[in-house]
PQR file of N, CA, C, O and H, with PARSE charges and radii, in Angstrom:
ATOM      1  N   MET A   1     197.702  39.330 107.608 -0.4000 1.5000
ATOM      2  CA  MET A   1     197.141  38.028 107.948 -0.0000 2.0000
ATOM      3  C   MET A   1     197.173  37.085 106.753  0.5500 1.7000
ATOM      4  O   MET A   1     197.614  35.941 106.867 -0.5500 1.4000
ATOM      5  N   LEU A   2     196.709  37.563 105.620 -0.4000 1.5000
ATOM      6  CA  LEU A   2     196.678  36.719 104.423 -0.0000 2.0000
ATOM      7  C   LEU A   2     198.083  36.320 104.001  0.5500 1.7000
ATOM      8  O   LEU A   2     198.298  35.193 103.556 -0.5500 1.4000
ATOM      9  H   LEU A   2     196.351  38.492 105.527  0.4000 1.0000
ATOM     10  N   GLY A   3     199.044  37.231 104.135 -0.4000 1.5000
ATOM     11  CA  GLY A   3     200.426  36.918 103.794 -0.0000 2.0000
ATOM     12  C   GLY A   3     200.981  35.781 104.635  0.5500 1.7000
ATOM     13  O   GLY A   3     201.725  34.943 104.125 -0.5500 1.4000
ATOM     14  H   GLY A   3     198.870  38.147 104.497  0.4000 1.0000
ATOM     15  N   GLY A   4     200.633  35.739 105.906 -0.4000 1.5000
ATOM     16  CA  GLY A   4     201.085  34.670 106.789 -0.0000 2.0000
ATOM     17  C   GLY A   4     200.511  33.323 106.385  0.5500 1.7000
ATOM     18  O   GLY A   4     201.205  32.308 106.432 -0.5500 1.4000
ATOM     19  H   GLY A   4     200.029  36.419 106.320  0.4000 1.0000
ATOM     20  N   VAL A   5     199.250  33.311 105.991 -0.4000 1.5000
ATOM     21  CA  VAL A   5     198.600  32.071 105.559 -0.0000 2.0000
ATOM     22  C   VAL A   5     199.243  31.577 104.271  0.5500 1.7000
ATOM     23  O   VAL A   5     199.524  30.386 104.131 -0.5500 1.4000
ATOM     24  H   VAL A   5     198.685  34.136 105.953  0.4000 1.0000
ATOM     25  N   LEU A   6     199.475  32.482 103.335 -0.4000 1.5000
ATOM     26  CA  LEU A   6     200.111  32.095 102.069 -0.0000 2.0000
ATOM     27  C   LEU A   6     201.528  31.583 102.293  0.5500 1.7000
ATOM     28  O   LEU A   6     201.959  30.639 101.631 -0.5500 1.4000
ATOM     29  H   LEU A   6     199.247  33.449 103.448  0.4000 1.0000
ATOM     30  N   ALA A   7     202.244  32.193 103.210 -0.4000 1.5000
ATOM     31  CA  ALA A   7     203.604  31.741 103.512 -0.0000 2.0000
ATOM     32  C   ALA A   7     203.583  30.341 104.102  0.5500 1.7000
ATOM     33  O   ALA A   7     204.448  29.524 103.786 -0.5500 1.4000
ATOM     34  H   ALA A   7     201.893  32.959 103.748  0.4000 1.0000
ATOM     35  N   MET A   8     202.604  30.052 104.958 -0.4000 1.5000
ATOM     36  CA  MET A   8     202.491  28.712 105.536 -0.0000 2.0000
ATOM     37  C   MET A   8     202.160  27.689 104.460  0.5500 1.7000
ATOM     38  O   MET A   8     202.713  26.589 104.463 -0.5500 1.4000
ATOM     39  H   MET A   8     201.901  30.716 105.214  0.4000 1.0000
ATOM     40  N   CYS A   9     201.264  28.037 103.539 -0.4000 1.5000
ATOM     41  CA  CYS A   9     200.898  27.126 102.450 -0.0000 2.0000
ATOM     42  C   CYS A   9     202.096  26.883 101.546  0.5500 1.7000
ATOM     43  O   CYS A   9     202.334  25.751 101.123 -0.5500 1.4000
ATOM     44  H   CYS A   9     200.815  28.930 103.537  0.4000 1.0000
ATOM     45  N   THR A  10     202.843  27.919 101.251 -0.4000 1.5000
ATOM     46  CA  THR A  10     204.023  27.789 100.405 -0.0000 2.0000
ATOM     47  C   THR A  10     205.071  26.905 101.077  0.5500 1.7000
ATOM     48  O   THR A  10     205.674  26.051 100.426 -0.5500 1.4000
ATOM     49  H   THR A  10     202.650  28.838 101.595  0.4000 1.0000
ATOM     50  N   ALA A  11     205.289  27.105 102.365 -0.4000 1.5000
ATOM     51  CA  ALA A  11     206.267  26.294 103.088 -0.0000 2.0000
ATOM     52  C   ALA A  11     205.848  24.826 103.095  0.5500 1.7000
ATOM     53  O   ALA A  11     206.687  23.942 102.925 -0.5500 1.4000
ATOM     54  H   ALA A  11     204.799  27.799 102.894  0.4000 1.0000
ATOM     55  N   ALA A  12     204.561  24.562 103.288 -0.4000 1.5000
ATOM     56  CA  ALA A  12     204.060  23.181 103.291 -0.0000 2.0000
ATOM     57  C   ALA A  12     204.225  22.554 101.906  0.5500 1.7000
ATOM     58  O   ALA A  12     204.608  21.390 101.790 -0.5500 1.4000
ATOM     59  H   ALA A  12     203.879  25.280 103.425  0.4000 1.0000
ATOM     60  N   LEU A  13     203.940  23.318 100.869 -0.4000 1.5000
ATOM     61  CA  LEU A  13     204.090  22.810  99.502 -0.0000 2.0000
ATOM     62  C   LEU A  13     205.554  22.511  99.190  0.5500 1.7000
ATOM     63  O   LEU A  13     205.866  21.474  98.603 -0.5500 1.4000
ATOM     64  H   LEU A  13     203.629  24.264 100.963  0.4000 1.0000
ATOM     65  N   GLU A  14     206.443  23.404  99.577 -0.4000 1.5000
ATOM     66  CA  GLU A  14     207.871  23.185  99.349 -0.0000 2.0000
ATOM     67  C   GLU A  14     208.357  21.940 100.078  0.5500 1.7000
ATOM     68  O   GLU A  14     209.189  21.201  99.551 -0.5500 1.4000
ATOM     69  H   GLU A  14     206.190  24.246 100.054  0.4000 1.0000
ATOM     70  N   GLN A  15     207.847  21.699 101.282 -0.4000 1.5000
ATOM     71  CA  GLN A  15     208.235  20.517 102.043 -0.0000 2.0000
ATOM     72  C   GLN A  15     207.763  19.251 101.333  0.5500 1.7000
ATOM     73  O   GLN A  15     208.514  18.279 101.246 -0.5500 1.4000
ATOM     74  H   GLN A  15     207.171  22.299 101.709  0.4000 1.0000
ATOM     75  N   GLU A  16     206.538  19.248 100.828 -0.4000 1.5000
ATOM     76  CA  GLU A  16     206.012  18.074 100.131 -0.0000 2.0000
ATOM     77  C   GLU A  16     206.744  17.840  98.812  0.5500 1.7000
ATOM     78  O   GLU A  16     207.001  16.695  98.440 -0.5500 1.4000
ATOM     79  H   GLU A  16     205.928  20.038 100.899  0.4000 1.0000
ATOM     80  N   LEU A  17     207.078  18.908  98.111 -0.4000 1.5000
ATOM     81  CA  LEU A  17     207.848  18.769  96.872 -0.0000 2.0000
ATOM     82  C   LEU A  17     209.225  18.176  97.156  0.5500 1.7000
ATOM     83  O   LEU A  17     209.723  17.346  96.395 -0.5500 1.4000
ATOM     84  H   LEU A  17     206.870  19.838  98.413  0.4000 1.0000
ATOM     85  N   GLY A  18     209.828  18.604  98.246 -0.4000 1.5000
ATOM     86  CA  GLY A  18     211.132  18.067  98.636 -0.0000 2.0000
ATOM     87  C   GLY A  18     211.054  16.581  98.946  0.5500 1.7000
ATOM     88  O   GLY A  18     211.932  15.815  98.549 -0.5500 1.4000
ATOM     89  H   GLY A  18     209.424  19.278  98.865  0.4000 1.0000
ATOM     90  N   LYS A  19     210.005  16.167  99.653 -0.4000 1.5000
ATOM     91  CA  LYS A  19     209.820  14.745  99.960 -0.0000 2.0000
ATOM     92  C   LYS A  19     209.638  13.929  98.681  0.5500 1.7000
ATOM     93  O   LYS A  19     210.232  12.862  98.526 -0.5500 1.4000
ATOM     94  H   LYS A  19     209.292  16.789  99.975  0.4000 1.0000
ATOM     95  N   ALA A  20     208.815  14.439  97.770 -0.4000 1.5000
ATOM     96  CA  ALA A  20     208.566  13.733  96.510 -0.0000 2.0000
ATOM     97  C   ALA A  20     209.841  13.632  95.682  0.5500 1.7000
ATOM     98  O   ALA A  20     210.129  12.583  95.106 -0.5500 1.4000
ATOM     99  H   ALA A  20     208.333  15.306  97.896  0.4000 1.0000
ATOM    100  N   ARG A  21     210.599  14.716  95.623 -0.4000 1.5000
ATOM    101  CA  ARG A  21     211.860  14.714  94.873 -0.0000 2.0000
ATOM    102  C   ARG A  21     212.831  13.686  95.459  0.5500 1.7000
ATOM    103  O   ARG A  21     213.442  12.914  94.719 -0.5500 1.4000
ATOM    104  H   ARG A  21     210.365  15.568  96.091  0.4000 1.0000
ATOM    105  N   ASP A  22     212.970  13.678  96.767 -0.4000 1.5000
ATOM    106  CA  ASP A  22     213.867  12.723  97.417 -0.0000 2.0000
ATOM    107  C   ASP A  22     213.441  11.281  97.146  0.5500 1.7000
ATOM    108  O   ASP A  22     214.282  10.411  96.924 -0.5500 1.4000
ATOM    109  H   ASP A  22     212.475  14.306  97.368  0.4000 1.0000
ATOM    110  N   LEU A  23     212.147  11.039  97.167 -0.4000 1.5000
ATOM    111  CA  LEU A  23     211.625   9.695  96.927 -0.0000 2.0000
ATOM    112  C   LEU A  23     211.935   9.204  95.518  0.5500 1.7000
ATOM    113  O   LEU A  23     212.410   8.082  95.341 -0.5500 1.4000
ATOM    114  H   LEU A  23     211.464  11.746  97.348  0.4000 1.0000
ATOM    115  N   VAL A  24     211.665  10.043  94.511 -0.4000 1.5000
ATOM    116  CA  VAL A  24     211.906   9.588  93.130 -0.0000 2.0000
ATOM    117  C   VAL A  24     213.399   9.446  92.840  0.5500 1.7000
ATOM    118  O   VAL A  24     213.796   8.561  92.081 -0.5500 1.4000
ATOM    119  H   VAL A  24     211.279  10.954  94.655  0.4000 1.0000
ATOM    120  N   LEU A  25     214.226  10.298  93.429 -0.4000 1.5000
ATOM    121  CA  LEU A  25     215.669  10.167  93.213 -0.0000 2.0000
ATOM    122  C   LEU A  25     216.216   8.913  93.880  0.5500 1.7000
ATOM    123  O   LEU A  25     217.086   8.241  93.325 -0.5500 1.4000
ATOM    124  H   LEU A  25     213.903  11.017  94.045  0.4000 1.0000
ATOM    125  N   ARG A  26     215.713   8.598  95.061 -0.4000 1.5000
ATOM    126  CA  ARG A  26     216.128   7.377  95.747 -0.0000 2.0000
ATOM    127  C   ARG A  26     215.710   6.145  94.936  0.5500 1.7000
ATOM    128  O   ARG A  26     216.481   5.194  94.802 -0.5500 1.4000
ATOM    129  H   ARG A  26     215.006   9.144  95.511  0.4000 1.0000
ATOM    130  N   GLU A  27     214.486   6.168  94.396 -0.4000 1.5000
ATOM    131  CA  GLU A  27     214.015   5.045  93.584 -0.0000 2.0000
ATOM    132  C   GLU A  27     214.844   4.910  92.307  0.5500 1.7000
ATOM    133  O   GLU A  27     215.163   3.794  91.896 -0.5500 1.4000
ATOM    134  H   GLU A  27     213.860   6.940  94.505  0.4000 1.0000
ATOM    135  N   LEU A  28     215.191   6.016  91.683 -0.4000 1.5000
ATOM    136  CA  LEU A  28     216.032   5.987  90.480 -0.0000 2.0000
ATOM    137  C   LEU A  28     217.385   5.369  90.802  0.5500 1.7000
ATOM    138  O   LEU A  28     217.892   4.536  90.050 -0.5500 1.4000
ATOM    139  H   LEU A  28     214.932   6.923  92.016  0.4000 1.0000
ATOM    140  N   GLU A  29     217.964   5.780  91.917 -0.4000 1.5000
ATOM    141  CA  GLU A  29     219.258   5.251  92.342 -0.0000 2.0000
ATOM    142  C   GLU A  29     219.183   3.748  92.635  0.5500 1.7000
ATOM    143  O   GLU A  29     220.071   2.989  92.248 -0.5500 1.4000
ATOM    144  H   GLU A  29     217.553   6.456  92.528  0.4000 1.0000
ATOM    145  N   GLU A  30     218.124   3.329  93.316 -0.4000 1.5000
ATOM    146  CA  GLU A  30     217.959   1.908  93.640 -0.0000 2.0000
ATOM    147  C   GLU A  30     217.793   1.057  92.385  0.5500 1.7000
ATOM    148  O   GLU A  30     218.359  -0.032  92.292 -0.5500 1.4000
ATOM    149  H   GLU A  30     217.402   3.946  93.631  0.4000 1.0000
ATOM    150  N   ARG A  31     217.020   1.550  91.425 -0.4000 1.5000
ATOM    151  CA  ARG A  31     216.813   0.802  90.183 -0.0000 2.0000
ATOM    152  C   ARG A  31     218.106   0.691  89.382  0.5500 1.7000
ATOM    153  O   ARG A  31     218.385  -0.346  88.781 -0.5500 1.4000
ATOM    154  H   ARG A  31     216.560   2.435  91.501  0.4000 1.0000
ATOM    155  N   ALA A  32     218.883   1.753  89.377 -0.4000 1.5000
ATOM    156  CA  ALA A  32     220.163   1.724  88.662 -0.0000 2.0000
ATOM    157  C   ALA A  32     221.118   0.738  89.335  0.5500 1.7000
ATOM    158  O   ALA A  32     221.782  -0.043  88.654 -0.5500 1.4000
ATOM    159  H   ALA A  32     218.656   2.595  89.865  0.4000 1.0000
ATOM    160  N   ALA A  33     221.190   0.770  90.656 -0.4000 1.5000
ATOM    161  CA  ALA A  33     222.079  -0.142  91.395 -0.0000 2.0000
ATOM    162  C   ALA A  33     221.663  -1.590  91.169  0.5500 1.7000
ATOM    163  O   ALA A  33     222.522  -2.466  91.063 -0.5500 1.4000
ATOM    164  H   ALA A  33     220.651   1.405  91.209  0.4000 1.0000
ATOM    165  N   ALA A  34     220.369  -1.856  91.094 -0.4000 1.5000
ATOM    166  CA  ALA A  34     219.874  -3.216  90.873 -0.0000 2.0000
ATOM    167  C   ALA A  34     220.304  -3.751  89.505  0.5500 1.7000
ATOM    168  O   ALA A  34     220.361  -4.962  89.291 -0.5500 1.4000
ATOM    169  H   ALA A  34     219.671  -1.145  91.180  0.4000 1.0000
ATOM    170  N   ARG A  35     220.602  -2.842  88.595 -0.4000 1.5000
ATOM    171  CA  ARG A  35     221.053  -3.233  87.256 -0.0000 2.0000
ATOM    172  C   ARG A  35     222.575  -3.202  87.130  0.5500 1.7000
ATOM    173  O   ARG A  35     223.120  -3.336  86.034 -0.5500 1.4000
ATOM    174  H   ARG A  35     220.556  -1.859  88.769  0.4000 1.0000
ATOM    175  N   GLY A  36     223.255  -3.023  88.265 -0.4000 1.5000
ATOM    176  CA  GLY A  36     224.710  -3.051  88.274 -0.0000 2.0000
ATOM    177  C   GLY A  36     225.381  -1.722  87.995  0.5500 1.7000
ATOM    178  O   GLY A  36     226.593  -1.678  87.785 -0.5500 1.4000
ATOM    179  H   GLY A  36     222.813  -2.915  89.156  0.4000 1.0000
ATOM    180  N   ALA A  37     224.630  -0.649  87.987 -0.4000 1.5000
ATOM    181  CA  ALA A  37     225.203   0.668  87.705 -0.0000 2.0000
ATOM    182  C   ALA A  37     225.897   1.232  88.943  0.5500 1.7000
ATOM    183  O   ALA A  37     225.533   0.916  90.076 -0.5500 1.4000
ATOM    184  H   ALA A  37     223.646  -0.684  88.157  0.4000 1.0000
ATOM    185  N   ASP A  38     226.891   2.064  88.705 -0.4000 1.5000
ATOM    186  CA  ASP A  38     227.604   2.749  89.783 -0.0000 2.0000
ATOM    187  C   ASP A  38     227.052   4.148  90.043  0.5500 1.7000
ATOM    188  O   ASP A  38     227.199   4.687  91.140 -0.5500 1.4000
ATOM    189  H   ASP A  38     227.186   2.321  87.785  0.4000 1.0000
ATOM    190  N   ALA A  39     226.418   4.729  89.032 -0.4000 1.5000
ATOM    191  CA  ALA A  39     225.928   6.096  89.153 -0.0000 2.0000
ATOM    192  C   ALA A  39     224.831   6.343  88.126  0.5500 1.7000
ATOM    193  O   ALA A  39     224.625   5.548  87.210 -0.5500 1.4000
ATOM    194  H   ALA A  39     226.298   4.291  88.141  0.4000 1.0000
ATOM    195  N   VAL A  40     224.134   7.461  88.300 -0.4000 1.5000
ATOM    196  CA  VAL A  40     223.140   7.909  87.331 -0.0000 2.0000
ATOM    197  C   VAL A  40     223.539   9.319  86.915  0.5500 1.7000
ATOM    198  O   VAL A  40     223.760  10.184  87.763 -0.5500 1.4000
ATOM    199  H   VAL A  40     224.301   8.107  89.045  0.4000 1.0000
ATOM    200  N   VAL A  41     223.629   9.547  85.614 -0.4000 1.5000
ATOM    201  CA  VAL A  41     224.016  10.867  85.102 -0.0000 2.0000
ATOM    202  C   VAL A  41     222.882  11.446  84.263  0.5500 1.7000
ATOM    203  O   VAL A  41     221.983  10.728  83.826 -0.5500 1.4000
ATOM    204  H   VAL A  41     223.449   8.844  84.926  0.4000 1.0000
ATOM    205  N   GLY A  42     222.942  12.745  84.051 -0.4000 1.5000
ATOM    206  CA  GLY A  42     221.945  13.413  83.216 -0.0000 2.0000
ATOM    207  C   GLY A  42     220.545  13.310  83.792  0.5500 1.7000
ATOM    208  O   GLY A  42     219.581  13.106  83.054 -0.5500 1.4000
ATOM    209  H   GLY A  42     223.673  13.329  84.407  0.4000 1.0000
ATOM    210  N   VAL A  43     220.429  13.449  85.103 -0.4000 1.5000
ATOM    211  CA  VAL A  43     219.132  13.290  85.768 -0.0000 2.0000
ATOM    212  C   VAL A  43     218.234  14.485  85.442  0.5500 1.7000
ATOM    213  O   VAL A  43     218.657  15.640  85.499 -0.5500 1.4000
ATOM    214  H   VAL A  43     221.212  13.614  85.702  0.4000 1.0000
ATOM    215  N   ASP A  44     216.985  14.170  85.100 -0.4000 1.5000
ATOM    216  CA  ASP A  44     215.982  15.190  84.789 -0.0000 2.0000
ATOM    217  C   ASP A  44     214.778  14.962  85.690  0.5500 1.7000
ATOM    218  O   ASP A  44     214.259  13.848  85.769 -0.5500 1.4000
ATOM    219  H   ASP A  44     216.641  13.232  85.054  0.4000 1.0000
ATOM    220  N   LEU A  45     214.337  16.006  86.366 -0.4000 1.5000
ATOM    221  CA  LEU A  45     213.144  15.936  87.213 -0.0000 2.0000
ATOM    222  C   LEU A  45     212.006  16.658  86.513  0.5500 1.7000
ATOM    223  O   LEU A  45     212.189  17.751  85.977 -0.5500 1.4000
ATOM    224  H   LEU A  45     214.759  16.910  86.302  0.4000 1.0000
ATOM    225  N   ASP A  46     210.834  16.043  86.520 -0.4000 1.5000
ATOM    226  CA  ASP A  46     209.647  16.654  85.930 -0.0000 2.0000
ATOM    227  C   ASP A  46     208.540  16.686  86.965  0.5500 1.7000
ATOM    228  O   ASP A  46     208.343  15.729  87.714 -0.5500 1.4000
ATOM    229  H   ASP A  46     210.686  15.155  86.955  0.4000 1.0000
ATOM    230  N   TYR A  47     207.819  17.796  86.998 -0.4000 1.5000
ATOM    231  CA  TYR A  47     206.687  17.966  87.898 -0.0000 2.0000
ATOM    232  C   TYR A  47     205.456  18.223  87.042  0.5500 1.7000
ATOM    233  O   TYR A  47     205.491  19.050  86.130 -0.5500 1.4000
ATOM    234  H   TYR A  47     207.979  18.573  86.389  0.4000 1.0000
ATOM    235  N   GLU A  48     204.360  17.513  87.333 -0.4000 1.5000
ATOM    236  CA  GLU A  48     203.140  17.681  86.556 -0.0000 2.0000
ATOM    237  C   GLU A  48     201.937  17.507  87.465  0.5500 1.7000
ATOM    238  O   GLU A  48     201.948  16.668  88.366 -0.5500 1.4000
ATOM    239  H   GLU A  48     204.331  16.841  88.073  0.4000 1.0000
ATOM    240  N   VAL A  49     200.903  18.298  87.232 -0.4000 1.5000
ATOM    241  CA  VAL A  49     199.667  18.181  87.985 -0.0000 2.0000
ATOM    242  C   VAL A  49     198.655  17.438  87.127  0.5500 1.7000
ATOM    243  O   VAL A  49     198.363  17.843  86.002 -0.5500 1.4000
ATOM    244  H   VAL A  49     200.894  18.979  86.500  0.4000 1.0000
ATOM    245  N   ILE A  50     198.122  16.343  87.669 -0.4000 1.5000
ATOM    246  CA  ILE A  50     197.123  15.541  86.978 -0.0000 2.0000
ATOM    247  C   ILE A  50     195.970  15.309  87.934  0.5500 1.7000
ATOM    248  O   ILE A  50     196.158  14.740  89.010 -0.5500 1.4000
ATOM    249  H   ILE A  50     198.359  16.014  88.582  0.4000 1.0000
ATOM    250  N   ASN A  51     194.771  15.747  87.549 -0.4000 1.5000
ATOM    251  CA  ASN A  51     193.576  15.574  88.388 -0.0000 2.0000
ATOM    252  C   ASN A  51     193.821  16.038  89.823  0.5500 1.7000
ATOM    253  O   ASN A  51     193.508  15.322  90.774 -0.5500 1.4000
ATOM    254  H   ASN A  51     194.618  16.209  86.675  0.4000 1.0000
ATOM    255  N   ASN A  52     194.376  17.222  89.972 -0.4000 1.5000
ATOM    256  CA  ASN A  52     194.649  17.819  91.287 -0.0000 2.0000
ATOM    257  C   ASN A  52     195.661  17.043  92.119  0.5500 1.7000
ATOM    258  O   ASN A  52     195.726  17.215  93.336 -0.5500 1.4000
ATOM    259  H   ASN A  52     194.630  17.804  89.200  0.4000 1.0000
ATOM    260  N   MET A  53     196.443  16.198  91.476 -0.4000 1.5000
ATOM    261  CA  MET A  53     197.524  15.482  92.169 -0.0000 2.0000
ATOM    262  C   MET A  53     198.839  15.866  91.507  0.5500 1.7000
ATOM    263  O   MET A  53     198.902  16.059  90.293 -0.5500 1.4000
ATOM    264  H   MET A  53     196.389  16.058  90.487  0.4000 1.0000
ATOM    265  N   LEU A  54     199.874  15.975  92.306 -0.4000 1.5000
ATOM    266  CA  LEU A  54     201.185  16.314  91.782 -0.0000 2.0000
ATOM    267  C   LEU A  54     201.955  15.037  91.494  0.5500 1.7000
ATOM    268  O   LEU A  54     202.092  14.171  92.359 -0.5500 1.4000
ATOM    269  H   LEU A  54     199.823  15.819  93.293  0.4000 1.0000
ATOM    270  N   MET A  55     202.458  14.927  90.264 -0.4000 1.5000
ATOM    271  CA  MET A  55     203.278  13.785  89.894 -0.0000 2.0000
ATOM    272  C   MET A  55     204.714  14.279  89.704  0.5500 1.7000
ATOM    273  O   MET A  55     204.959  15.260  89.002 -0.5500 1.4000
ATOM    274  H   MET A  55     202.346  15.629  89.562  0.4000 1.0000
ATOM    275  N   VAL A  56     205.641  13.593  90.333 -0.4000 1.5000
ATOM    276  CA  VAL A  56     207.052  13.920  90.190 -0.0000 2.0000
ATOM    277  C   VAL A  56     207.726  12.703  89.567  0.5500 1.7000
ATOM    278  O   VAL A  56     207.572  11.584  90.057 -0.5500 1.4000
ATOM    279  H   VAL A  56     205.442  12.796  90.904  0.4000 1.0000
ATOM    280  N   SER A  57     208.465  12.920  88.500 -0.4000 1.5000
ATOM    281  CA  SER A  57     209.175  11.810  87.855 -0.0000 2.0000
ATOM    282  C   SER A  57     210.620  12.204  87.633  0.5500 1.7000
ATOM    283  O   SER A  57     210.952  13.382  87.497 -0.5500 1.4000
ATOM    284  H   SER A  57     208.591  13.829  88.102  0.4000 1.0000
ATOM    285  N   ALA A  58     211.482  11.179  87.600 -0.4000 1.5000
ATOM    286  CA  ALA A  58     212.899  11.398  87.376 -0.0000 2.0000
ATOM    287  C   ALA A  58     213.380  10.412  86.335  0.5500 1.7000
ATOM    288  O   ALA A  58     212.946   9.260  86.304 -0.5500 1.4000
ATOM    289  H   ALA A  58     211.212  10.222  87.711  0.4000 1.0000
ATOM    290  N   SER A  59     214.274  10.871  85.486 -0.4000 1.5000
ATOM    291  CA  SER A  59     214.902   9.978  84.512 -0.0000 2.0000
ATOM    292  C   SER A  59     216.373  10.325  84.436  0.5500 1.7000
ATOM    293  O   SER A  59     216.784  11.437  84.769 -0.5500 1.4000
ATOM    294  H   SER A  59     214.626  11.807  85.511  0.4000 1.0000
ATOM    295  N   GLY A  60     217.156   9.363  83.996 -0.4000 1.5000
ATOM    296  CA  GLY A  60     218.585   9.570  83.870 -0.0000 2.0000
ATOM    297  C   GLY A  60     219.201   8.344  83.216  0.5500 1.7000
ATOM    298  O   GLY A  60     218.504   7.388  82.876 -0.5500 1.4000
ATOM    299  H   GLY A  60     216.822   8.460  83.726  0.4000 1.0000
ATOM    300  N   THR A  61     220.502   8.385  83.047 -0.4000 1.5000
ATOM    301  CA  THR A  61     221.232   7.292  82.418 -0.0000 2.0000
ATOM    302  C   THR A  61     222.096   6.613  83.463  0.5500 1.7000
ATOM    303  O   THR A  61     222.955   7.236  84.086 -0.5500 1.4000
ATOM    304  H   THR A  61     221.069   9.162  83.323  0.4000 1.0000
ATOM    305  N   ALA A  62     221.849   5.301  83.644 -0.4000 1.5000
ATOM    306  CA  ALA A  62     222.640   4.512  84.582 -0.0000 2.0000
ATOM    307  C   ALA A  62     223.965   4.156  83.921  0.5500 1.7000
ATOM    308  O   ALA A  62     223.985   3.709  82.774 -0.5500 1.4000
ATOM    309  H   ALA A  62     221.151   4.795  83.138  0.4000 1.0000
ATOM    310  N   VAL A  63     225.073   4.353  84.635 -0.4000 1.5000
ATOM    311  CA  VAL A  63     226.390   4.101  84.079 -0.0000 2.0000
ATOM    312  C   VAL A  63     227.243   3.276  85.054  0.5500 1.7000
ATOM    313  O   VAL A  63     227.022   3.283  86.265 -0.5500 1.4000
ATOM    314  H   VAL A  63     225.057   4.716  85.566  0.4000 1.0000
ATOM    315  N   THR A  64     228.216   2.573  84.484 -0.4000 1.5000
ATOM    316  CA  THR A  64     229.216   1.902  85.306 -0.0000 2.0000
ATOM    317  C   THR A  64     230.522   2.638  85.130  0.5500 1.7000
ATOM    318  O   THR A  64     230.830   3.116  84.038 -0.5500 1.4000
ATOM    319  H   THR A  64     228.395   2.568  83.500  0.4000 1.0000
ATOM    320  N   LEU A  65     231.283   2.732  86.188 -0.4000 1.5000
ATOM    321  CA  LEU A  65     232.554   3.451  86.151 -0.0000 2.0000
ATOM    322  C   LEU A  65     233.694   2.460  85.952  0.5500 1.7000
ATOM    323  O   LEU A  65     233.715   1.381  86.543 -0.5500 1.4000
ATOM    324  H   LEU A  65     231.033   2.344  87.075  0.4000 1.0000
ATOM    325  N   ALA A  66     234.626   2.847  85.119 -0.4000 1.5000
ATOM    326  CA  ALA A  66     235.760   1.969  84.833 -0.0000 2.0000
ATOM    327  C   ALA A  66     236.868   2.169  85.856  0.5500 1.7000
ATOM    328  O   ALA A  66     237.906   1.514  85.777 -0.5500 1.4000
ATOM    329  H   ALA A  66     234.610   3.724  84.638  0.4000 1.0000
TER
END
């Protein structure tokens, strides 16, 4: 019984992490495009817990292709 509950919690957490990751990557891409970039390279994702909230951040280098 406990294993089933933990599996459900893990699945829910993985789903929320996936949503957060997709959101920050989309925002990174939009910000790069707004600055005239064609792509973002060297992307780094960071996850941190602050005051019981999960913060997901992404950084990378916006580049233009020749």
